[in-house]
C-alpha positions in Angstrom: 9.3 20.2 4.9 9.6 21.8 8.5 13.0 20.2 9.7 11.6 20.5 13.0 10.5 17.1 15.0 7.3 15.6 15.1 5.8 14.3 18.3 4.9 10.6 17.8 1.2 9.4 17.9 0.5 13.5 17.6 -2.0 15.2 14.7 1.0 16.7 12.9 2.4 12.7 12.8 -1.0 11.5 11.2 -0.9 13.8 8.9 2.4 13.2 7.8 2.0 9.2 6.8 -1.4 10.2 5.4 0.5 12.5 3.5 3.4 10.0 2.7 0.5 7.6 2.0 -1.1 9.9 -1.0 2.6 10.4 -2.4 3.0 7.0 -2.1 -0.1 5.4 -3.8 -1.5 8.3 -5.8 1.9 9.2 -7.4 2.6 5.7 -8.0 -0.3 3.7 -9.3 -0.9 7.0 -11.9 2.7 6.5 -13.0 2.0 2.8 -13.7 -1.1 3.7 -15.7 -0.3 2.2 -19.1 0.5 -1.1 -17.5 -2.7 -1.5 -15.7 -4.6 -0.2 -19.2 -3.6 -3.2 -21.1 -3.8 -5.5 -18.1 -7.0 -4.4 -17.0 -8.2 -4.8 -21.1 -5.9 -8.6 -21.0 -8.5 -9.6 -18.3 -11.8 -8.4 -19.8 -10.6 -9.9 -23.6 -7.5 -12.0 -23.4 -7.6 -11.8 -27.1 -7.3 -8.0 -27.5 -3.3 -8.1 -27.3 -0.5 -10.6 -27.5 1.1 -8.8 -24.5 2.3 -5.4 -22.8 3.8 -4.0 -26.3 1.9 -5.4 -28.6 -0.9 -3.7 -26.7 1.1 -0.1 -26.2 1.7 -0.1 -29.4 -1.6 -0.5 -30.7 -2.9 1.9 -27.8 -0.5 4.5 -29.0 -1.2 4.3 -33.1 -5.0 4.1 -32.5 -5.5 6.9 -29.3 -2.0 8.5 -29.4 -0.1 8.9 -26.2 -2.8 10.4 -24.3 -5.0 7.1 -24.8 -1.7 5.4 -23.0 -2.9 7.2 -19.7 -6.4 6.7 -20.1 -8.2 6.4 -16.5 -5.0 8.2 -14.8 -7.1 11.1 -13.1 -9.8 8.7 -11.4 -6.3 6.4 -10.8 -5.1 9.5 -8.9 -7.6 10.7 -7.2 -9.2 7.4 -5.7 -5.6 5.9 -5.1 -4.3 9.7 -3.5 -7.8 8.9 -1.4 -6.9 5.3 -0.4 -2.8 6.1 0.1 -4.1 8.6 2.9 -6.6 6.1 4.8 -4.1 2.9 4.3 -1.0 4.6 6.2 -2.8 7.2 8.0 -4.9 4.7 10.0 -2.6 2.0 10.1 -0.7 4.2 12.4 -3.7 5.2 14.2 -4.7 1.4 15.0 -1.0 0.1 15.5 -1.2 2.7 18.8 -4.7 1.4 19.3 -3.9 -1.9 19.6 -0.5 -1.2 21.1 -2.4 0.3 23.8 -5.4 -2.2 24.5 -2.8 -5.3 24.0 -0.4 -3.7 26.6 3.4 -3.3 26.1 4.4 -6.6 26.7 2.0 -8.1 24.5 2.3 -5.6 21.7 6.2 -6.3 21.7 5.9 -10.0 21.7 3.0 -10.1 19.4 4.3 -7.4 17.3 3.9 -9.0 13.4 0.5 -10.1 14.5 -0.3 -6.4 15.7 0.8 -5.2 12.2 -0.8 -7.3 10.4 -4.3 -6.5 11.9 -3.8 -3.2 11.7 -3.0 -2.7 8.2 -6.4 -5.4 7.8 -8.4 -3.1 9.6 -7.1 0.0 7.8 -7.1 -1.4 4.5 -10.9 -2.5 4.7 -11.5 1.5 5.2 -9.2 2.5 2.4 -10.8 0.7 0.1 -14.1 2.4 0.7 -12.6 5.6 0.0 -10.9 3.5 -3.5 -13.8 1.7 -4.4 -15.9 4.6 -6.3 -12.7 5.8 -8.4 -12.1 2.0 -9.4 -15.0 1.4 -10.6 -15.1 4.5 -12.8 -11.6 3.4 -14.0 -11.8 0.3 -15.0 -15.3 1.1 -16.7 -13.0 3.9 -18.9 -10.5 1.6 -19.5 -12.0 -1.5 -20.3 -15.3 -0.3 -22.0 -15.1 -1.2 -26.1 -16.4 2.0 -27.2 -14.8 5.0 -25.2 -16.7 4.8 -22.4 -16.9 9.2 -21.5 -15.1 12.3 -22.7 -13.2 12.6 -19.0 -13.9 11.6 -15.0 -16.1 14.3 -14.3 -18.7 12.8 -17.0 -18.3 9.3 -16.8 -18.9 9.6 -12.8 -22.3 11.3 -13.5 -23.0 8.2 -16.3 -22.6 5.8 -13.9 -24.5 7.3 -10.8 -27.3 8.0 -13.3 -27.7 4.8 -14.8 -27.0 2.1 -11.6 -26.8 5.0 -8.5 -24.6 4.5 -5.9 -24.1 0.4 -6.2 -22.8 1.4 -9.4 -19.8 2.8 -7.5 -19.5 -0.3 -5.0 -20.4 -3.6 -6.7 -17.0 -4.3 -6.8 -16.6 -3.3 -3.2 -15.8 -7.5 -1.7 -13.9 -8.4 -4.9 -12.0 -5.2 -3.8 -11.4 -6.1 -0.4 -10.4 -9.7 -1.2 -7.3 -8.4 -3.7 -6.8 -5.1 -1.2 -6.4 -6.7 2.2 -4.6 -9.5 2.1 -1.9 -7.5 -0.5 -2.1 -5.3 2.1 -0.9 -7.8 5.1 1.4 -9.1 2.4 2.8 -6.0 1.7 3.7 -4.9 5.4 5.0 -7.9 6.8 7.2 -9.5 3.9 8.7 -5.9 3.3 9.3 -5.7 7.0 11.1 -9.6 6.9 12.5 -8.5 3.3 14.4 -5.7 4.5 15.8 -7.7 7.5 16.9 -10.4 5.2 18.5 -8.2 3.1 20.3 -6.5 6.1 21.7 -9.9 7.4 22.8 -11.3 4.0 24.9 -8.0 3.3 26.2 -8.2 6.9 26.0 -4.7 8.1 23.8 -2.8 10.1 20.7 -0.3 8.3 22.9 2.4 10.6 25.9 1.9 8.9 24.6 2.9 6.2 23.5 6.5 4.4 20.2 7.8 3.7 20.3 6.9 -0.2 22.1 3.2 0.7 18.8 2.5 3.0 16.6 4.2 0.6 17.6 1.7 -1.7 17.3 -0.8 0.3 13.9 0.1 1.1 13.0 -0.1 -3.2 14.4 -3.6 -3.7 12.8 -5.3 -0.5 9.4 -2.9 -1.9 10.2 -4.9 -4.9 10.6 -8.4 -3.7 7.2 -7.8 -1.6 5.0 -6.4 -4.8 5.9 -9.6 -6.4 4.0 -11.7 -3.3 1.7 -8.9 -3.5 0.9 -9.3 -7.2 0.6 -13.4 -6.7 -1.8 -13.4 -3.4 -4.2 -10.5 -4.7 -4.5 -10.9 -8.8 -7.9 -13.8 -8.6 -9.3 -11.0 -6.5 -8.5 -8.5 -9.1 -9.2 -10.3 -12.2 -12.7 -10.1 -10.6 -12.9 -6.5 -9.8 -12.1 -5.7 -13.6 -15.0 -8.1 -15.1 -17.6 -7.2 -12.6 -16.9 -3.3 -13.6 -17.1 -5.0 -16.9 -20.3 -6.4 -16.9 -23.6 -5.2 -16.1 -25.7 -7.0 -14.2 -29.4 -8.8 -14.8 -32.5 -7.5 -13.6 -32.3 -8.6 -9.7 -29.0 -10.5 -10.6 -26.9 -10.0 -6.9 -23.1 -9.4 -7.3 -22.8 -12.9 -5.4 -25.0 -14.5 -8.1 -22.6 -12.1 -11.2 -19.0 -13.4 -9.4 -20.3 -17.0 -8.9 -21.2 -17.0 -12.7 -18.1 -15.1 -13.6 -16.0 -17.4 -11.9 -17.2 -20.3 -13.8 -16.8 -18.7 -17.6 -13.0 -17.8 -16.7 -11.8 -21.5 -15.1 -8.8 -21.5 -12.9 -6.6 -20.4 -15.5 -8.9 -17.3 -16.4 -8.8 -15.4 -13.5 -4.5 -15.7 -13.5 -4.9 -14.3 -16.6 -2.7 -11.2 -16.8 -0.6 -12.1 -13.7 2.9 -11.6 -15.8 1.6 -7.9 -16.4 0.6 -7.3 -13.0 3.7 -9.0 -10.9 5.8 -6.3 -12.9 3.2 -3.1 -11.8 2.8 -4.1 -8.5 6.7 -5.1 -8.0 7.6 -1.8 -9.3 4.4 0.1 -7.5 5.3 -1.4 -4.0 8.8 -0.5 -4.0 8.2 3.0 -5.1 5.7 3.2 -2.9 8.2 2.3 0.8 10.7 4.4 -1.2 8.2 7.5 -0.9 6.7 6.8 2.4 9.9 5.8 4.2 11.0 9.2 2.8 8.7 11.5 3.7 8.6 9.7 7.1 11.6 9.3 8.4 12.4 12.7 7.1 12.1 14.6 9.8 11.7 11.4 11.5 9.2 11.4 14.8 11.9 11.5 17.1 15.0 13.4 16.2 17.5 12.4 18.8 17.8 9.7 21.3 20.0 10.1 24.0 20.0 8.9 27.8 19.7 10.6 31.2 20.3 8.9 34.8 17.9 10.9 36.4 15.0 8.3 37.9 14.1 5.0 36.7 10.5 5.9 36.4 10.1 6.4 33.3 8.1 3.7 30.9 11.1 3.9 28.8 13.5 2.8 31.4 16.7 0.4 30.1 16.3 -2.6 31.6 16.9 -4.9 28.5 18.5 -4.4 25.3 16.0 -6.2 23.4 13.3 -3.8 24.3 15.0 -0.5 23.6 16.0 -2.3 20.5 12.0 -2.5 20.1 11.6 1.4 20.8 14.1 2.2 19.1 13.0 0.5 15.7 9.3 1.4 16.2 10.5 5.3 16.2 12.3 4.3 12.6 15.6 4.7 14.3 19.0 2.2 15.5 21.3 1.4 17.6 24.5 3.7 18.0 27.5 3.0 19.6 26.9 5.5 21.9 23.4 4.0 22.8 24.9 0.6 23.5 27.7 1.9 26.0 24.7 3.9 27.5 23.3 0.4 28.7 25.5 -0.6 30.4 24.5 1.7 33.2 21.7 0.6 34.6 19.8 3.7 35.8 20.0 5.1 32.7 16.2 6.1 31.0 15.7 6.6 27.6 14.5 9.6 26.4 13.2 11.4 23.0 13.5 15.5 21.8 
C-alpha cells in the first residue's frame, strides 16, 4: 500500500474503505465456509448431524476436503460485493448524515448517526449479496448436489425460477443483516471503549499490534451479540432458499408457513454454531478493516498552528477536538493537550 496520506472523504478514501470491506467480508466468510455449511444443513434438517465435528467428519468421509468448502465461490463473490458496499456506503452515509444534521448535532447524536448510516449501507449491500447468498444456500443444503459449479448453479436458478429465484430471500436477508450490522458497529465501538477503560490506559499508549488485538477481541464480543440478534432471520433465509414456492404462493405466505412449522425453538436451531462463526467473522473483519483503513491513516499527522481563528476546527474545547480526532481514527497526545492551552491555536491535518 502507498504510504501517502489519503484525503478524508475523497474518492480514494471511499475506495480504500470499500477495498477494506472486500477483504474483511469476502475473505473471512470464505474462511468459515465449513462452519456455515454445517449450520445451514442443520437449520434445514435438524437430524442430519449431531454437531459440528460430526458434520465435518461425515462430509469429509463422503466428499473429501473439497466437500467442506461447498459453496465457497458464491460465498466469496457475494460477501466481497456486500463488504465493499457495506463499508464504502457506511462512510458515505456517515458523511452525508453528518452534513445534514450539522456539526453540533452530528457530534451530540453521533451514535444514532452511526446506526442510521450502517443500516442504510446494509440495505444496499444486501441487494448485491442476495443472489449469491441464494445460490450458496442452495448448493450447501440440497440433498442431491445442486450443481457441479457456481456458473452451472447460477444458470440453473435463472432458467427455472427467473430473477425472483435470486431475490425471494431478500426481505429475510434484510431482517438478518440490518440489525446485525447496526449491532456490529454500535457494540464494537462500546466494547472497545470498555476494554480500554478497564485496562486503565488510553489507546495511544499501545502499539499497533496491541491495538489490533483489542479490535479482534472487541469484534469477537460484538459478534456474539450480532449472532443472537440476527439468528431467527438467518434460519428463515436458509429455509426459504431451500423450499420451492407453490404456484401462486407469495414469499410472505411461505414465510408464515415455515415459521409455524419451525416453532419458537426451531428458529434458534444452529445458534451455537453461528455464535462461533459470527464471533470469528466479526473479529477478523474488524481486525482487517482497521488495518486497511488506518494504515495509512486518512490523515497522517495532527498539529496546531496559531495563525487564525476562522478555521472550522478552531480549538475551543477539548471535547470537540477529541471527537474530531477520533472521527479521523486518531487519538490525543501530550503535545495536543499542551497545544489546547492556547485558545488561538487552530487544528490542522496534513
